[in-house]
C-alpha positions in Angstrom: -99.4 30.3 -89.0 -98.7 32.6 -92.2 -100.6 32.0 -95.1 -97.7 30.2 -97.6 -99.9 30.5 -100.4 -98.9 34.8 -100.8 -95.9 35.2 -102.4 -94.7 38.5 -99.8 -92.8 41.5 -101.5 -88.8 41.4 -100.7 -88.0 44.3 -103.2 -87.5 46.4 -100.4 -85.0 44.5 -98.9 -81.5 43.5 -100.5 -82.8 40.0 -101.4 -80.3 38.5 -103.4 -82.7 36.1 -105.0 -85.1 38.8 -106.0 -82.6 41.1 -106.6 -82.9 42.3 -110.4 -79.6 43.8 -110.9 -78.3 40.0 -110.5 -80.8 38.4 -111.9 -79.7 40.6 -115.1 -75.8 39.7 -114.4 -76.6 36.0 -114.1 -79.3 35.2 -116.3 -79.3 37.6 -118.8 -83.3 39.1 -117.4 -83.8 40.9 -114.7 -87.4 39.9 -114.8 -87.2 36.5 -114.6 -89.1 34.6 -111.8 -86.2 33.5 -109.1 -85.8 30.1 -107.9 -82.5 30.3 -107.6 -80.8 31.3 -104.5 -81.4 28.6 -101.2 -83.9 30.5 -98.8 -87.1 30.7 -98.4 -90.2 33.2 -99.5 -91.6 32.4 -96.1 -91.8 34.7 -93.3 -90.1 33.4 -90.1 -91.4 32.0 -87.3 -93.9 34.7 -85.1 -91.2 33.8 -82.1 -88.7 34.5 -84.0 -89.3 38.1 -85.5 -91.4 39.2 -82.3 -88.1 38.2 -80.2 -85.9 40.5 -82.5 -88.3 43.4 -82.5 -88.0 43.3 -78.7 -84.7 43.5 -78.8 -84.2 46.1 -81.2 -86.4 48.2 -79.1 -83.8 48.2 -76.0 -81.6 50.7 -78.3 -78.5 49.7 -77.2 -76.1 47.2 -78.7 -72.6 47.4 -77.1 -70.6 44.4 -77.1 -72.1 41.4 -75.6 -71.2 37.4 -74.1 -72.8 34.9 -75.7 -75.7 33.2 -73.8 -75.0 30.1 -72.4 -79.1 29.2 -73.4 -77.6 28.9 -77.2 -75.6 26.3 -76.6 -78.6 24.2 -74.6 -81.1 25.0 -77.5 -78.9 23.5 -79.9 -78.1 20.1 -77.4 -81.6 20.0 -76.6 -82.7 20.3 -80.8 -79.9 17.9 -82.1 -81.1 15.4 -79.2 -84.8 15.3 -79.7 -84.8 16.0 -83.9 -81.9 13.7 -84.7 -81.4 11.2 -81.8 -78.2 12.8 -81.3 -76.2 13.7 -78.6 -73.8 16.7 -78.6 -71.6 18.0 -75.4 -71.5 21.7 -74.8 -67.4 21.2 -74.5 -67.9 20.4 -78.6 -69.7 23.6 -79.7 -67.9 26.4 -81.3 -69.3 29.2 -83.7 -68.3 30.9 -86.9 -69.9 33.4 -89.2 -70.5 30.9 -91.6 -70.5 27.1 -92.6 -68.5 28.2 -95.5 -66.2 30.3 -93.5 -65.5 27.3 -90.8 -65.3 25.2 -94.1 -62.0 27.9 -95.1 -60.9 27.6 -91.9 -61.2 24.0 -90.9 -58.9 23.8 -94.9 -56.3 25.9 -93.4 -56.1 24.0 -89.8 -56.0 20.9 -91.6 -53.8 20.8 -95.0 -51.3 22.9 -96.6 -51.3 24.5 -99.8 -50.9 22.1 -102.6 -52.7 19.6 -100.9 -55.9 17.7 -102.2 -59.4 18.4 -100.9 -61.8 15.6 -101.8 -65.6 17.0 -103.1 -68.5 14.7 -104.7 -70.0 16.7 -107.6 -72.6 17.5 -108.8 -72.0 19.2 -105.2 -72.8 22.9 -103.7 -70.4 25.2 -106.1 -69.0 27.4 -103.4 -66.9 24.0 -101.9 -64.6 23.9 -105.1 -64.4 27.7 -104.9 -62.9 28.1 -101.3 -60.5 25.4 -102.0 -59.6 27.1 -105.3 -58.8 30.3 -102.9 -57.1 28.4 -100.6 -54.3 27.7 -102.9 -56.0 23.5 -102.3 -56.2 21.1 -105.3 -59.2 20.0 -106.3 -59.8 16.1 -105.9 -62.6 14.9 -107.9 -65.0 12.1 -106.8 -68.2 12.6 -109.1 -71.5 10.8 -107.9 -72.7 7.5 -109.7 -76.0 8.2 -111.0 -78.0 4.2 -111.5 -81.7 4.1 -112.4 -81.9 7.6 -112.4 -80.5 7.7 -108.8 -77.3 8.9 -107.4 -74.8 6.8 -105.4 -71.6 7.6 -103.9 -68.7 6.1 -105.8 -66.7 3.6 -103.3 -64.1 2.2 -105.8 -63.2 5.3 -107.1 -62.9 7.4 -103.6 -60.6 5.0 -102.5 -58.5 5.5 -105.3 -59.0 9.5 -104.5 -58.0 9.1 -100.9 -55.2 7.1 -101.2 -53.7 10.0 -103.0 -50.7 11.2 -100.5 -52.4 14.4 -101.2 -55.5 14.2 -100.1 -56.0 15.1 -96.9 -59.6 16.1 -96.6 -62.9 15.4 -98.0 -65.9 17.9 -97.8 -69.3 16.2 -97.0 -72.6 17.1 -98.2 -75.6 15.6 -96.0 -78.8 16.1 -97.6 -76.6 16.2 -100.6 -76.9 19.9 -102.6 -78.1 19.5 -105.2 -79.3 16.0 -105.9 -81.3 16.0 -102.7 -79.8 12.6 -101.2 -80.3 12.0 -97.2 -77.2 9.7 -97.1 -78.0 6.2 -95.3 -75.9 4.8 -92.3 -74.5 2.0 -94.7 -73.5 4.6 -97.5 -71.9 6.6 -94.6 -70.2 4.0 -93.0 -68.3 2.7 -96.6 -67.2 6.6 -96.7 -66.1 6.9 -92.6 -64.0 3.3 -93.3 -62.2 4.9 -96.2 -61.3 7.8 -94.8 -60.0 6.6 -91.8 -58.2 4.1 -93.4 -56.6 6.7 -95.6 -56.4 9.1 -92.2 -58.8 11.7 -94.8 -60.6 14.3 -92.5 -64.2 14.6 -93.0 -65.7 18.3 -93.2 -69.6 17.4 -92.5 -72.0 20.0 -94.0 -75.4 19.2 -92.5 -76.9 22.5 -93.2 -80.3 21.0 -94.4 -80.2 18.4 -91.7 -83.6 19.3 -90.8 -85.4 19.3 -94.4 -85.9 15.6 -94.6 -89.1 13.9 -96.8 -90.7 10.4 -96.5 -89.3 8.0 -94.4 -86.3 9.0 -95.2 -84.0 9.7 -92.1 -80.9 11.9 -91.3 -77.9 10.4 -89.8 -75.5 12.8 -88.5 -71.7 11.8 -89.6 -70.3 12.0 -86.4 -73.1 9.5 -84.9 -71.6 6.9 -86.9 -68.9 5.6 -84.3 -66.1 7.1 -81.7 -63.5 6.7 -84.2 -65.9 8.5 -87.3 -66.1 11.3 -84.7 -62.9 11.6 -84.2 -61.9 12.0 -87.8 -64.6 14.7 -88.9 -66.4 17.9 -88.1 -69.5 18.5 -88.4 -70.4 21.6 -89.6 -74.7 22.9 -89.4 -76.9 25.9 -88.5 -80.4 27.2 -88.3 -80.0 29.2 -91.6 -81.9 26.6 -93.8 -84.1 25.2 -91.2 -85.6 28.6 -90.1 -84.9 30.9 -92.5 -82.2 33.2 -91.2 -79.5 33.2 -93.1 -78.7 36.2 -92.6 -79.3 36.5 -88.9 -77.7 33.4 -88.2 -74.0 31.7 -87.2 -72.8 28.4 -87.7 -71.9 25.7 -85.1 -69.2 23.4 -85.5 -68.7 20.1 -83.5 -65.6 19.3 -83.1 -65.6 15.7 -80.5 -61.8 15.5 -80.9 -60.0 17.4 -78.3 -56.5 18.2 -79.9 -58.6 19.3 -83.2 -60.8 22.1 -81.0 -57.4 23.6 -79.6 -56.5 23.6 -83.2 -59.8 25.3 -84.1 -59.7 27.6 -80.8 -55.7 29.0 -81.6 -57.0 29.3 -85.7 -60.2 31.7 -84.6 -57.9 33.2 -81.9 -55.2 34.1 -84.3 -57.9 35.3 -87.1 -59.2 37.3 -83.9 -63.0 35.7 -84.8 -65.2 36.0 -82.0 -67.6 39.1 -81.3 -71.0 38.0 -80.8 -73.8 39.8 -82.9 -76.8 39.9 -80.6 -79.7 39.6 -82.9 -77.6 36.4 -84.5 -77.5 34.7 -81.1 -81.3 35.4 -80.1 -82.5 33.6 -83.2 -80.7 30.8 -82.7 -81.7 30.8 -79.7 -85.4 30.8 -79.9 -85.5 29.0 -83.4 -83.9 25.5 -81.7 -85.5 26.3 -78.4 -89.7 28.0 -80.0 -90.0 26.8 -83.4 -90.4 23.5 -84.2 -94.2 23.7 -85.0 -93.8 26.2 -87.5 -90.7 24.4 -89.1 -93.5 20.9 -89.0 -96.0 23.2 -91.5 -93.6 24.6 -93.4 -92.2 21.2 -94.6 -95.5 19.9 -94.8 -96.2 22.6 -97.3 -92.5 22.3 -99.1 -93.5 18.3 -99.4 -96.9 19.3 -101.0 -95.1 21.3 -103.3 -92.3 18.6 -104.2 -95.6 16.3 -104.7 -97.6 19.4 -107.0 -94.0 19.5 -109.2 -93.6 15.9 -110.0 -97.2 15.5 -110.9 -97.1 18.6 -112.8 -94.0 17.5 -115.1 -95.4 14.1 -115.3 -98.7 14.9 -116.7 -97.0 17.9 -118.9 -93.4 17.6 -119.8 -92.4 13.9 -119.9 -88.8 15.2 -121.1 -88.2 16.4 -118.3 -87.2 14.3 -115.0 -87.3 15.0 -111.4 -84.5 13.4 -109.9 -85.4 11.7 -106.6 -85.5 14.2 -104.0 -84.9 13.1 -100.4 -84.2 16.1 -98.6 -83.4 19.7 -98.7 -86.1 22.6 -100.4 -84.1 21.9 -103.5 -84.9 20.2 -106.9 -82.4 18.9 -109.8 -84.2 18.8 -112.5 -83.0 16.3 -115.6 -83.4 18.3 -119.1 -80.8 16.2 -121.0 -83.6 14.7 -123.2 -83.8 17.8 -124.8 -80.5 17.1 -126.4 -79.6 21.4 -125.5 -75.9 22.1 -124.6 -75.2 24.3 -121.4 -75.8 27.6 -122.6 -78.9 26.7 -125.0 -80.2 25.4 -121.7 -79.2 28.0 -119.8 -81.2 30.5 -122.2 -84.4 28.3 -122.8 -84.9 28.6 -118.8 -84.3 32.3 -118.2 -85.0 33.9 -121.9 -87.8 32.1 -123.2 -89.4 30.6 -119.8 -88.5 33.7 -117.9 -87.5 31.2 -114.8 -84.4 32.0 -113.1 -82.8 28.4 -111.7 -78.9 27.6 -111.1 -77.2 25.5 -113.9 -76.5 22.5 -113.8 -72.3 23.4 -114.5 -72.6 25.3 -112.0 -71.8 22.5 -109.8 -69.4 20.8 -111.8 -69.0 19.5 -115.4 -71.4 16.6 -113.9 -74.3 18.8 -113.7 -74.4 19.7 -117.0 -77.7 19.4 -118.6 -79.8 19.8 -115.2 -81.2 22.6 -113.4 -81.6 23.3 -109.6 -84.8 24.7 -108.7 -85.6 26.2 -105.3 -89.3 25.2 -104.2 -89.8 26.9 -100.6 -91.9 29.3 -102.4 -95.5 29.8 -102.2 -97.3 27.3 -104.4 -98.7 30.2 -106.7 -95.0 31.2 -107.5 -94.5 27.8 -108.2 -97.4 27.0 -110.8 -96.4 30.2 -112.5 -93.3 28.9 -113.2 -93.9 25.6 -114.4 -96.5 27.1 -116.4 -93.9 29.0 -118.1 -91.5 26.0 -118.8 -94.4 23.6 -119.9 -95.2 26.3 -122.6 -91.8 27.0 -124.0 -90.9 22.9 -124.1 -94.4 22.2 -126.3 -93.7 25.5 -128.1 -90.0 24.9 -129.4 -88.6 21.6 -127.7 -91.8 18.8 -128.2 -93.2 17.6 -131.2 -96.5 16.6 -129.0 -98.2 18.9 -127.7 -99.3 18.3 -124.4 -102.4 20.3 -122.5 -100.8 22.6 -119.7 -102.9 21.8 -116.7 -103.9 24.9 -114.6 
């Protein structure tokens, strides 16, 4: 196992997270410590790296067909990890989950129709909806006792809108970290079935769950739920292979599969990347031990962050994180507006966090922090933040932990 406490130099790659030009563009500080892009700073499992090197050494990269072992590895992983059996006939692929969502929006709605999202939520959902000439219908999450919940009364109203055709579910939820339980998912399913709203379930973070929380695949709820949904997931987050990974699309409704195949053929999206295929197969078949060690480390990072903030920054609140390697931080007690908070984080504290308003107006006063990094880097970012808050925003000077 690699030493996860080491911050590996990524400056010689095209890493978005560490790119000085992008840090300057989005945070006006090319030297800010990066905690913004949702990928890990950890090297991939040795089995993935070794197989990709071995394949590259072959030196021939002509057209290839998809290895039948890929689907088998996906089925075995989901069955073992989530106690849910996927049939190989139900599996399709696309270049990315966002690409899959865009395809599904075009297949199952027309221009001018509405798509429901649950903000604060991953900002690309809104962009995809608008880019495809659909309307965004917001069903904001509720904050109750510092915990996020779905607003089912509002969802009932929004789903009853005759223009509402699709709901994009994010489970586990990015950025608030909820892992929706069976009861919550069942209520959502009942509403969407009643109003004939198709559910696209983005489950890319499904393998990153902490404590006693259990991820529940949305389509596992019932046959009716499965027939009124499409599931999208990927090994990209789980194994840190975002640039060598395809999106997996599970479609249990036979009619929907035919429509998806027709649309893929229409756009001629059928080219296979041999490195993506090998990385996916190897990840799902040989890298579970690597993942378990990484999950332990990330959860220890989460515990460290929560304790550090509790001891040193009582004005900052950590929203309960049940899953994902993303932490949702509440800065509202500082009394800063969105731009002031953004400046405090990037310029004064020298850290790059995603501003909460990126995820919708409901995120104002919050920021998202990626903690799949070395504890050394995490500690440095937290010390920077604590010093800045004590200097400029908190009257009580607390001792900063090292």
